[in-house]
Backbone bond lengths (Angstrom), bond angles and torsions (degrees), N, CA, C in turn:
res aa  C-N    CA-C-N  psi(-1)  N-CA   C-N-CA  omega(-1)  CA-C   N-CA-C  phi
1 M - - - 1.323 - - 1.496 116.28 -
2 K 1.335 117.54 163.41 1.526 116.29 -167.72 1.464 104.22 -105.23
3 L 1.389 110.98 134.25 1.409 125.79 172.76 1.342 114.74 -120.23
4 R 1.402 129.07 138.51 1.341 119.96 176.92 1.427 109.66 -78.92
5 V 1.347 113.06 -79.27 1.489 114.54 -177.57 1.485 104.74 -96.91
6 L 1.258 119.08 -65.42 1.510 118.22 174.97 1.524 104.65 -131.17
7 A 1.260 119.80 18.37 1.432 119.25 175.36 1.481 108.72 -75.75
8 A 1.436 114.50 146.91 1.456 112.43 179.77 1.563 106.21 -127.84
9 G 1.370 114.22 139.86 1.416 119.43 179.89 1.441 108.41 -103.21
10 L 1.258 122.74 99.33 1.510 127.26 -172.62 1.463 106.27 -130.86
11 I 1.337 112.34 169.01 1.381 121.90 170.39 1.541 121.20 -159.10
12 V 1.321 114.77 153.06 1.476 112.02 179.82 1.508 104.81 -146.28
13 G 1.358 118.04 157.24 1.402 126.92 -175.66 1.494 120.88 -162.57
14 V 1.317 118.05 -170.80 1.616 116.43 175.25 1.499 116.08 -125.63
15 L 1.128 117.65 147.35 1.407 125.97 -177.68 1.611 115.40 -128.76
16 L 1.224 115.96 136.49 1.351 119.51 173.34 1.434 111.44 -106.78
17 T 1.210 123.43 -12.34 1.507 126.58 177.20 1.459 102.77 -133.63
18 G 1.304 129.86 -161.63 1.359 133.21 179.48 1.496 123.40 51.18
19 G 1.297 114.26 43.34 1.462 117.36 160.20 1.565 115.03 109.53
20 V 1.350 118.21 -2.95 1.477 118.09 -178.37 1.519 107.61 -64.11
21 T 1.336 111.03 136.86 1.517 117.35 172.66 1.423 116.87 -126.59
22 Q 1.398 112.79 136.85 1.450 112.55 -178.30 1.651 106.20 -134.29
23 A 1.280 111.80 171.93 1.586 114.24 178.00 1.468 104.11 -146.95
24 A 1.311 112.74 167.55 1.487 118.14 -179.50 1.536 109.94 -68.76
25 T 1.242 117.72 146.76 1.414 118.54 -179.97 1.597 111.30 -106.82
26 K 1.329 110.07 127.82 1.404 122.67 173.22 1.465 117.18 -62.37
27 D 1.233 125.79 152.41 1.366 126.45 174.35 1.604 111.40 -55.97
28 G 1.345 115.37 125.15 1.534 115.39 -176.79 1.370 120.06 78.19
29 Q 1.355 119.17 -8.32 1.503 128.19 179.37 1.505 111.04 -68.74
30 K 1.390 116.31 126.44 1.398 117.35 174.97 1.432 112.42 -80.47
31 V 1.312 113.92 145.07 1.508 124.05 179.92 1.475 112.96 -97.09
32 V 1.185 129.58 125.80 1.468 136.99 171.47 1.470 114.29 -113.10
33 A 1.308 120.18 121.03 1.404 118.17 173.62 1.601 113.53 -104.17
34 I 1.229 114.42 138.67 1.558 114.27 -177.67 1.460 111.48 -121.32
35 D 1.269 117.11 131.03 1.440 121.70 174.00 1.581 107.94 -116.36
36 A 1.375 106.35 116.14 1.585 115.70 172.04 1.541 102.85 -78.81
37 G 1.317 119.66 106.53 1.446 123.67 -172.74 1.457 112.30 -57.27
38 H 1.375 116.75 149.62 1.431 129.08 172.88 1.618 109.81 69.82
39 Q 1.441 112.16 -165.75 1.540 112.40 -179.66 1.541 101.06 -168.43
40 L 1.240 117.72 -177.54 1.445 121.99 -175.52 1.433 114.94 -59.72
41 R 1.317 118.88 -47.59 1.525 124.26 177.08 1.569 109.00 -119.76
42 G 1.173 114.04 144.61 1.588 115.87 178.13 1.468 104.26 -86.55
43 N 1.381 107.27 172.23 1.545 118.02 -178.69 1.604 103.82 -132.57
44 S 1.314 116.17 100.93 1.463 115.79 -174.97 1.585 113.27 -82.90
45 S 1.272 116.93 8.74 1.503 117.05 171.77 1.557 106.38 -63.73
46 L 1.280 116.09 154.65 1.442 118.92 -174.17 1.613 111.33 -101.90
47 E 1.254 112.38 154.41 1.509 124.70 174.52 1.620 109.22 -144.98
48 P 1.312 113.48 161.42 1.455 117.08 -171.49 1.433 105.04 -69.27
49 N 1.333 113.57 149.22 1.484 122.91 179.58 1.516 113.94 -76.64
50 G 1.348 111.81 -14.18 1.536 114.72 176.63 1.528 103.28 -168.44
51 P 1.304 121.98 164.35 1.471 127.46 178.70 1.583 106.40 -49.59
52 G 1.380 119.07 129.84 1.373 119.77 176.94 1.440 115.22 71.63
53 S 1.289 127.20 1.50 1.431 129.95 -168.44 1.605 101.91 -84.88
54 S 1.371 115.06 142.51 1.398 122.19 170.54 1.566 114.16 -90.80
55 T 1.370 108.35 -7.42 1.517 110.20 -178.86 1.575 102.05 -86.82
56 K 1.392 116.25 140.90 1.413 123.71 177.74 1.399 111.41 -116.07
57 K 1.364 114.48 152.00 1.433 121.69 171.43 1.424 115.79 -138.28
58 A 1.343 124.49 166.54 1.387 121.26 179.23 1.483 113.89 -67.15
59 K 1.291 120.79 142.93 1.405 127.42 -171.33 1.553 111.39 -59.26
60 V 1.364 119.04 -39.70 1.419 125.49 -178.26 1.394 110.44 -176.08
61 T 1.415 117.25 149.67 1.502 120.42 -179.36 1.582 101.62 -121.34
62 S 1.362 112.22 169.93 1.426 120.16 177.36 1.520 114.60 -83.28
63 G 1.358 117.60 -9.11 1.434 122.58 176.66 1.472 116.59 87.12
64 T 1.359 121.49 -171.55 1.433 124.00 177.98 1.458 112.57 -89.94
65 S 1.275 120.21 -163.42 1.501 125.00 176.53 1.477 108.74 -150.24
66 G 1.337 111.00 164.98 1.564 113.80 179.67 1.445 111.52 -83.68
67 K 1.264 111.86 138.51 1.593 115.40 -172.38 1.542 104.55 -84.26
68 A 1.336 118.80 -21.45 1.505 120.44 179.70 1.499 107.52 -104.59
69 S 1.300 119.69 -48.31 1.463 126.09 -172.55 1.542 110.00 -75.84
70 G 1.141 119.35 -33.05 1.452 121.95 -176.12 1.521 114.55 83.20
71 L 1.328 111.99 0.50 1.550 121.12 -175.81 1.522 106.54 -71.38
72 G 1.220 116.08 141.24 1.441 123.37 167.67 1.392 117.16 -76.25
73 E 1.323 129.77 132.98 1.434 128.68 -178.08 1.592 109.20 -49.06
74 Y 1.258 116.92 -49.29 1.439 123.12 -175.96 1.634 107.03 -55.32
75 Q 1.421 111.57 -35.65 1.524 113.44 179.81 1.541 109.61 -69.69
76 L 1.357 116.95 -53.67 1.376 118.66 -179.18 1.547 115.49 -57.57
77 N 1.293 113.34 -39.58 1.572 120.10 178.60 1.462 108.89 -53.90
78 L 1.419 117.35 -46.83 1.395 121.19 -175.30 1.540 113.00 -74.42
79 Q 1.314 114.69 -31.64 1.477 118.88 -179.02 1.620 107.33 -64.88
80 V 1.335 112.66 -43.83 1.463 114.48 -179.80 1.592 114.16 -75.11
81 A 1.239 113.24 -33.95 1.505 119.56 179.35 1.525 109.78 -61.10
82 K 1.433 115.74 -42.46 1.482 115.04 -176.90 1.484 107.52 -68.66
83 K 1.288 122.56 -33.96 1.540 124.19 -177.29 1.397 107.48 -69.55
84 V 1.491 116.98 -44.85 1.500 121.92 172.49 1.402 113.49 -47.35
85 K 1.442 114.89 -53.03 1.478 116.74 179.74 1.535 114.11 -56.07
86 K 1.203 120.16 -42.67 1.461 128.82 -179.39 1.549 102.46 -56.65
87 E 1.316 115.77 -58.35 1.523 123.94 -178.03 1.532 110.54 -50.20
88 L 1.201 115.74 -54.43 1.572 123.06 -177.19 1.488 113.31 -65.07
89 V 1.293 114.94 -36.19 1.504 114.12 179.87 1.671 106.11 -73.08
90 A 1.188 116.38 -34.08 1.454 118.28 171.36 1.456 112.45 -63.49
91 R 1.180 120.90 -31.66 1.483 129.02 178.87 1.655 108.84 -82.33
92 G 1.294 122.27 1.21 1.305 129.20 176.48 1.553 121.07 87.62
93 Y 1.258 110.53 15.22 1.543 113.62 171.26 1.514 119.30 -92.24
94 K 1.341 113.70 161.73 1.429 116.64 177.29 1.512 100.52 -99.05
95 V 1.285 120.50 136.63 1.400 125.72 -174.36 1.574 110.26 -126.16
96 V 1.397 114.99 130.54 1.395 128.57 174.96 1.447 109.42 -114.82
97 M 1.320 114.16 120.49 1.511 127.20 -178.05 1.508 108.92 -96.52
98 V 1.463 118.59 125.77 1.422 118.18 -179.57 1.496 101.55 -70.25
99 R 1.312 125.90 -50.91 1.347 124.07 177.86 1.597 111.54 -135.07
100 T 1.459 112.21 160.26 1.462 117.79 -172.20 1.489 104.41 -134.88
101 K 1.270 116.52 6.69 1.548 120.48 177.48 1.558 108.64 -147.42
102 H 1.387 113.90 173.21 1.519 119.91 -168.04 1.573 107.40 -89.26
103 N 1.442 112.64 -40.81 1.376 115.26 -168.00 1.475 114.31 -89.66
104 V 1.286 111.53 75.57 1.497 117.76 -173.95 1.574 109.78 -126.85
105 N 1.279 122.86 175.87 1.464 119.93 175.20 1.572 103.81 -142.55
106 I 1.306 111.24 80.89 1.619 117.60 -178.24 1.438 104.12 -120.84
107 S 1.536 110.94 118.80 1.405 120.04 178.93 1.619 109.61 -71.80
108 N 1.370 111.59 171.11 1.469 117.18 173.93 1.461 108.73 -65.73
109 V 1.221 126.67 -44.18 1.532 123.45 177.62 1.440 106.08 -57.53
110 E 1.288 119.02 -52.46 1.520 120.34 -175.81 1.549 114.01 -54.51
111 R 1.344 115.38 -36.78 1.381 122.63 -179.52 1.488 113.82 -66.75
112 A 1.334 115.67 -38.75 1.486 125.78 173.34 1.565 107.16 -63.44
113 K 1.343 117.93 -46.33 1.400 117.64 -176.20 1.447 114.61 -61.06
114 V 1.415 116.38 -36.54 1.474 121.44 178.24 1.631 111.70 -56.57
115 A 1.281 112.63 -42.77 1.471 117.44 178.70 1.601 109.17 -68.23
116 N 1.433 116.20 -40.89 1.452 118.95 -179.01 1.560 110.37 -66.45
117 A 1.218 117.62 -36.15 1.437 123.00 -173.31 1.627 108.84 -73.21
118 A 1.392 109.26 -27.93 1.460 114.95 177.73 1.450 116.45 -83.86
119 K 1.413 112.87 -1.83 1.473 127.86 -168.71 1.712 108.20 39.44
120 A 1.292 106.19 57.22 1.423 110.77 177.72 1.521 116.85 -63.97
121 D 1.339 108.98 140.62 1.478 112.05 177.57 1.682 106.56 -79.14
122 A 1.230 112.81 -21.29 1.559 113.93 -178.58 1.461 103.46 -153.17
123 F 1.340 117.53 139.24 1.459 123.35 175.32 1.485 105.84 -124.61
124 I 1.416 111.95 122.57 1.429 115.89 179.04 1.545 108.73 -108.01
125 R 1.279 117.84 130.53 1.426 122.91 176.53 1.478 106.38 -109.60
126 I 1.412 117.90 113.33 1.480 120.90 -172.24 1.581 106.23 -97.80
127 H 1.368 113.08 128.95 1.431 118.48 175.99 1.574 112.55 -144.72
128 A 1.296 113.63 168.98 1.519 116.79 171.98 1.620 105.70 -123.25
129 N 1.206 116.06 163.86 1.333 120.60 -173.92 1.584 115.30 -110.29
130 S 1.305 119.27 167.75 1.449 125.05 173.52 1.625 109.90 -144.53
131 S 1.301 113.69 147.31 1.512 117.52 176.03 1.475 108.90 -137.84
132 E 1.429 118.13 154.15 1.445 122.24 171.01 1.478 115.36 -60.04
133 S 1.411 113.70 -22.39 1.376 122.03 179.27 1.484 112.94 -102.20
134 S 1.393 117.13 119.66 1.495 120.50 -172.96 1.607 106.99 -72.16
135 S 1.280 119.51 -10.55 1.437 116.21 -179.34 1.498 115.16 -91.30
136 V 1.316 118.24 -0.76 1.441 122.92 -179.39 1.566 104.40 -79.73
137 S 1.401 113.18 135.84 1.480 113.09 -179.01 1.647 99.64 -150.04
138 G 1.349 110.94 167.25 1.409 123.82 176.98 1.495 113.80 111.02
139 A 1.459 110.50 176.89 1.484 114.67 -170.97 1.563 104.61 -123.07
140 L 1.282 110.99 160.83 1.432 120.26 178.46 1.555 108.76 -153.54
141 S 1.339 114.22 159.76 1.448 117.84 174.58 1.588 108.82 -116.35
142 I 1.312 115.58 164.49 1.392 118.64 -175.12 1.599 110.91 -129.75
143 A 1.267 113.06 133.32 1.435 121.70 -175.23 1.507 115.25 -137.17
144 P 1.289 122.03 151.53 1.509 123.20 168.15 1.485 116.31 -61.06
145 T 1.263 119.14 147.45 1.340 125.79 179.63 1.568 109.74 -74.70
146 G 1.311 117.82 166.81 1.603 119.28 -179.09 1.517 106.04 -72.26
147 N 1.334 119.64 -7.20 1.566 115.96 -178.51 1.495 110.53 -109.78
148 N 1.373 118.77 15.95 1.401 119.13 178.47 1.384 112.67 -58.28
149 K 1.371 122.56 123.53 1.387 127.79 -177.13 1.530 113.92 -86.32
150 Y 1.389 116.75 -11.37 1.415 109.83 -178.49 1.444 119.19 -102.45
151 M 1.365 114.30 3.50 1.440 122.79 -179.05 1.548 112.52 -122.46
152 S 1.351 117.89 151.52 1.448 115.86 -179.66 1.520 113.32 -75.90
153 K 1.154 114.38 154.43 1.477 119.64 -175.22 1.611 108.08 -52.21
154 K 1.318 122.07 -46.11 1.264 123.71 -178.84 1.596 116.77 -58.73
155 V 1.403 114.18 -46.67 1.395 126.01 172.59 1.677 110.67 -55.30
156 R 1.348 109.92 -50.00 1.536 116.58 175.99 1.469 114.84 -46.41
157 K 1.409 108.99 -58.29 1.403 118.63 179.85 1.456 120.07 -59.39
158 A 1.422 114.74 -37.28 1.440 122.62 178.82 1.577 108.13 -69.28
159 S 1.391 114.28 -42.30 1.457 117.03 -178.70 1.537 104.59 -64.53
160 Q 1.149 124.29 -44.49 1.480 125.27 -177.31 1.652 107.91 -57.53
161 K 1.222 114.51 -48.82 1.511 118.52 177.79 1.402 111.21 -62.41
162 F 1.375 119.20 -41.86 1.460 121.74 -178.28 1.594 105.84 -64.43
163 S 1.297 117.84 -43.53 1.503 122.60 -176.66 1.595 111.28 -57.91
164 K 1.368 106.57 -38.46 1.539 108.47 -177.03 1.543 115.67 -77.03
165 K 1.249 112.31 -32.71 1.602 123.07 171.15 1.457 107.74 -61.71
166 M 1.225 113.32 -48.93 1.565 118.40 -173.27 1.552 110.27 -61.21
167 I 1.215 121.77 -51.47 1.298 125.37 -172.95 1.515 110.54 -69.63
168 Q 1.306 119.09 -40.30 1.370 121.57 175.24 1.559 113.98 -62.57
169 K 1.294 117.61 -47.23 1.451 115.86 -176.55 1.608 106.82 -78.35
170 Y 1.366 123.03 -26.08 1.385 121.03 176.69 1.596 110.53 -57.98
171 C 1.365 108.87 -56.44 1.516 118.58 -178.04 1.464 110.01 -60.27
172 A 1.230 123.74 -37.11 1.365 130.49 -173.53 1.601 101.63 -64.43
173 A 1.256 119.50 -44.80 1.487 124.22 -170.49 1.592 110.73 -81.72
174 T 1.319 114.00 -27.98 1.537 116.17 -174.20 1.523 108.51 -106.84
175 G 1.246 120.69 -25.82 1.471 121.51 -177.13 1.557 111.76 82.86
176 A 1.492 117.57 12.10 1.340 124.35 179.33 1.618 111.99 -71.20
177 K 1.239 119.82 143.75 1.380 127.51 177.57 1.572 104.71 -50.07
178 N 1.326 114.49 127.48 1.612 117.60 179.79 1.616 109.10 -82.72
179 R 1.278 123.97 108.85 1.394 118.70 177.60 1.428 109.75 -97.48
180 G 1.415 119.76 11.07 1.550 121.86 171.16 1.456 111.13 77.65
181 V 1.296 109.73 -170.93 1.526 117.24 178.57 1.560 114.65 -95.57
182 M 1.253 113.65 135.51 1.470 119.44 179.57 1.541 103.66 -103.36
183 Y 1.334 114.25 123.83 1.448 122.97 178.22 1.485 113.62 -102.20
184 T 1.378 117.78 121.17 1.347 125.88 -175.92 1.417 116.04 -155.85
185 D 1.400 123.44 151.74 1.347 126.56 -179.72 1.578 112.88 -120.17
186 T 1.322 110.16 25.86 1.346 124.98 179.27 1.585 117.91 -88.48
187 M 1.220 114.58 -16.12 1.448 128.90 -169.60 1.548 112.98 -87.26
188 T 1.328 119.50 104.83 1.438 127.17 -172.53 1.599 103.35 -57.08
189 G 1.336 120.61 -48.01 1.476 125.73 -176.09 1.453 112.86 -62.63
190 I 1.341 117.87 -19.24 1.483 119.11 179.72 1.598 103.85 -92.43
191 N 1.300 113.95 -49.60 1.526 116.52 -171.32 1.511 115.46 -61.90
192 W 1.287 114.24 -17.54 1.553 118.42 177.25 1.504 113.43 -87.61
193 C 1.280 118.47 -14.38 1.449 125.62 -173.49 1.461 111.92 -71.65
194 K 1.454 112.68 131.08 1.477 115.58 166.19 1.571 112.27 -110.70
195 V 1.456 108.33 23.36 1.496 111.97 -178.55 1.611 99.39 -130.92
196 P 1.348 120.65 163.57 1.493 122.78 170.64 1.429 109.36 -60.11
197 V 1.343 112.46 135.22 1.437 123.69 -176.62 1.607 116.99 -140.89
198 T 1.225 116.18 137.27 1.517 118.34 166.23 1.364 112.89 -138.89
199 I 1.324 118.85 157.21 1.365 130.83 173.15 1.514 109.96 -105.56
200 I 1.288 121.13 121.32 1.481 124.60 172.54 1.436 109.96 -103.85
201 E 1.339 115.14 114.93 1.569 122.82 177.08 1.533 96.00 -93.48
202 M 1.277 118.88 114.24 1.379 128.04 -163.27 1.594 106.60 -85.43
203 G 1.254 123.33 -24.92 1.396 129.73 178.04 1.590 112.94 166.55
204 F 1.346 112.58 179.75 1.537 114.02 -176.54 1.462 110.91 -103.18
205 M 1.435 115.88 113.97 1.477 124.58 175.25 1.565 109.42 -66.65
206 S 1.284 123.96 -8.41 1.333 124.58 -176.21 1.664 103.59 -92.28
207 N 1.291 114.62 -13.71 1.570 111.31 179.09 1.569 107.24 -99.57
208 R 1.205 117.31 122.11 1.482 128.05 -165.33 1.581 108.75 -54.52
209 A 1.286 118.32 -43.95 1.513 128.84 -173.11 1.486 107.30 -69.49
210 E 1.440 112.72 -48.05 1.571 119.07 -175.74 1.514 110.25 -67.92
211 D 1.457 112.63 -40.77 1.364 119.20 -178.33 1.522 112.26 -62.16
212 L 1.378 117.18 -47.27 1.372 119.81 -179.20 1.599 108.04 -65.62
213 K 1.260 122.57 -38.89 1.441 123.46 176.47 1.528 111.20 -59.86
214 M 1.352 116.80 -43.37 1.553 119.50 -176.44 1.527 111.53 -61.82
215 A 1.351 110.94 -32.81 1.429 120.05 -173.15 1.638 111.61 -78.87
216 S 1.337 112.77 -13.42 1.498 116.26 -176.30 1.492 114.05 -85.66
217 A 1.223 116.64 151.38 1.592 115.15 -176.98 1.583 108.89 -73.13
218 S 1.417 118.50 -35.70 1.510 119.50 176.80 1.351 112.33 -61.73
219 Y 1.324 125.06 -39.24 1.433 125.06 -179.38 1.595 111.15 -76.26
220 Q 1.328 116.49 -30.42 1.508 119.17 -178.71 1.469 108.47 -72.09
221 K 1.392 119.65 -33.04 1.397 118.33 169.75 1.534 115.00 -53.47
222 K 1.321 111.85 -47.00 1.493 114.66 175.20 1.525 117.79 -61.50
223 M 1.366 113.45 -37.95 1.432 121.17 170.49 1.443 115.53 -53.31
224 V 1.447 108.12 -52.09 1.500 112.81 -176.86 1.530 110.90 -61.96
225 K 1.310 115.03 -48.13 1.493 117.41 170.31 1.520 118.50 -40.58
226 G 1.419 110.90 -52.65 1.368 117.98 -175.85 1.620 111.19 -65.26
227 I 1.318 114.14 -37.14 1.394 115.98 -178.09 1.642 110.23 -69.52
228 A 1.197 114.79 -47.73 1.440 124.11 178.61 1.625 109.60 -61.31
229 D 1.277 116.70 -42.47 1.521 118.85 175.86 1.581 108.70 -63.46
230 G 1.314 117.42 -32.87 1.420 118.69 -178.70 1.474 109.47 -66.61
231 V 1.357 115.54 -40.60 1.509 122.34 177.87 1.552 109.63 -61.32
232 D 1.353 117.40 -45.50 1.310 121.32 -176.09 1.549 107.29 -64.37
233 A 1.219 118.00 -43.94 1.545 122.79 -173.17 1.406 107.52 -62.68
234 F 1.441 116.52 -36.69 1.549 117.23 176.51 1.502 118.53 -81.91
235 L 1.316 118.48 -21.40 1.438 119.21 -172.00 1.503 112.04 -113.12
236 K 1.357 120.04 -9.94 1.467 119.04 -179.15 1.460 110.56 -118.02
């Protein structure tokens, strides 16, 4: 997704067809929903930015792409999401995937509803960033502000805590520059959530070095560990 300075263009939604996967929950087992951000083709049709909102935004975009790797963001996001699922399952979590393939049409509202329907204990939205400046690098997480009018106070606070834990653990595992938590109420996929949610912007695909790192299996292993550690830090 495209960020100018620290802005992030992301999205989340719900799907009832198109690759959503679920499994039976064991007693006491925590549920983690994962959204691999974007998809092969965007959908410029509009949907409300939040429940009851008169502000409309595009349902979903195809995201940015790697300036050096040539990898589409939607491709990178799903590569990492699948590996995160495997790691989280190994750590004892039940995992619900919003999408498992690229050629889907799942809006941001729909993505949030997938996590809501699963009653997820944590919802991770996996994204990568882009900037007009190729020198910008680093990772950040995105959370609702304390004044978000679409979410309950409990979910707002939990999402903020989750976002802090996620960026701390992600940067510790990868060595990426820590750009902290970005607080905003402009994200449709956050505003529709009834469960704790964070967006992790894993790095800048507009930065040649960071783009190539994120495309590599060795660095993705660190990314996956960081994301899974962020979940552990929040839920355990």
